[in-house]
N, C-alpha and C positions, 0 to 999 in steps of 0.2 A: 504493500500500500504506500502511495506517496506520502511523505511526511506532512505536506500541506493539507492532506485530506484525512489524517488519522484522528483529528479531534482538536479541541480548542488549545491554543498555546497560552503560556503564561506571559502576558504582556510586560510584566515587571522584569522579565529576563531579556527583553528586546531593547537595544540601545535607543535612546530618545530620537536621535537623528534618523535611524532606520525606521523606527515606528512611524514618524511623521511622513517619511517617504512612502511607506506602505499605505498609510491613510490616504495620501494624495492619489496614489495609483488606483486604489479601490474606489475612491470617490469619482475619479475620472471614468472608470468603467461603468459605475452605477449611473452616472449622468448620461453616458452614451446610451444605456439601455432605457432609462426613464424617458428620454426625449423621442423614442421611436414611436411612430404612428402604427396603428393596427395593420396598415398596408405593408410597412417595412418589416414588422414582425412576421407577417405571413410570407413575405419574400424569403426571409431567412429560413423559415420552416420548410418552404418548398425546396430550397437549395439542399437542406439536410436530407430530405426525402429522396433526392435524385440518386444518391449513392447507396442508401441503406439497403435497397433491394437488388443491388448489382454485386454479385459475388462471383467474379470470373477469374479468380486467381487461387486455384486449389492448393498451391504450395504454401499458402499462408492460412488456410482454413484451420479453425480451432484456436487461433490467437485472440488475445483480448483486444477489443476494438473500442475506441473512444472517438466521439465526434466533438471536436474542440475548435476554439480559436486560440491562437498563440499571441498573447499580448506582451509586447516587449517592454523592458524597463525604460526604453527610450520613447515610449508612448505611441507605438505603432502596432497594428495587427498585421501579421505575416500573411501574404497573399501569393497564390500561384495562378497566373492567368491562362487563357486559352492558347497562348504561344509558348507556355512553359517558363515565362519570365517570373522571377521571384522578387517581390518588393514589399513595401509596407504601405498601409492605408490607415488613416485616422477615422474612416467611416466604418463604424462597427456593424453596419448593415450590409457591407460589401460581400456578395456571395462568394467571391474568390478567397475570402478569409476563413471559410468553413473547411476544416481539415479532418480527414480520417487518420487517426493515429493507431496503428496496429502493431502489437507485439509479434515479432517474427522469430525470436529465440530467447533463451534465458539470459539473464544478466542485464536486463533492461534494454535490449536491442529492438529498435522500432523502425517501421517504415511510415513516412508521413506523406499523405496523398491529398491533393485538392479534390474536394467533393464535386465541384462544378467542372473544373478543367480536366480532371482525370489524369493529371500529371503527378508523378512522384518527385519529391525533392531529392536531389542527388548532389554529391560533392566529388569533383575529380581530384587528381593528385596534386594539382596546383592550388586547390582550395576554392575553385570556382563553383558557386551554387547555380544549379540549373534544373529545369524540369525534365523528366524522362517519362515517356509513355510506357515503356517496358521496364519492369522492375529488374534491378540487378544488385550486386553487392555494394555499389556506390550509393545506393538508396538506404543503406542501413546506418542508423544513428544510435548512439548510446545516450539514454536519458539519465541525467545526473541531478540529484536533488541537493540543492545548495543550502548552506547554513542560514542564508538570509530569506529562505522560504520561496525562492525562485527556482526554476529549472534551467538547465543548460543541455544542449544537444550537440554532441561531438561525433564526427565521422567515425564509424566503427571499423573502417578499412584504411583510410588514408591518414597520414600524419605529415606535418611540416617540420622538417629538421628534427624529427623525433618528438615533437610536441603535438598535443591534440589540436585539431582544428574544429571550430564551432560554427553552427548556424548563428548569424549575427546581423542585426539591422543597425545602421548608423543613426545619428541624431536626425538625419534628413530622411530616414526610412529607406535607405539604399542597402542592398546586401553587401557585406564585407567579404573579402577573400579570406579563406580559412587561415592562411599563414599570418594574417594580421590580427587574429583573434586570440584571446586568452580566457581561461575560465573565470578569472576575477573581473573581466571587463563588463560593464553594465550593458554593453551592446549585445552580449551573449546571454543575457538573462531574460527569461520568459515566464509568464504565468499562463498555464493552460486553463482557459475559461470554458465552462459548459455553455452550449447553445441552448436556447429556450426549449426546443423540442426534446433534447436530451434530458433536460431537467424534469420535464413532464413524465417521460417514460421511465425515469429512475426512481420516481417517488413511490 
């Protein structure tokens, strides 16, 4: 179980600066949701439904599946568009930000796929993030639960000069090359957020 989902934390153990930053992040996400119209919420639910009934990759059957949006510590939702481009958006209703996160093997190894675009996130040996229609080993990422209650996602196959390379979005919402990323950088930190349809089905 991810540590952020195991139960309430003791806020007295959280440094005041980090606590304030967490409050701002959560408040930003809540505002994004609260300002959505019924039409926008319906659009998000329709995006989620698109992939839920498509199971055409038997090699990953049986793995844990989550429908999520990855909200970065730099205030962007990760997106994969119809051309396989990976970017950030601050529009919480953007259908390209709805992701299927599937466990593919033990040790927290995941594949991340855009529900609408049907592209997997992959990272090549130079650390370039790109979308792939066909799943391969470059699409495997290790989910790391950080001490600050965020998650990080490093390539399970490739390293840069022996160091892990992470999925990361810059302050401008642009993907960073893996060789320029580090576990401690805020650009590599994400909160997996439940989509509204997922919340209803998990109750």
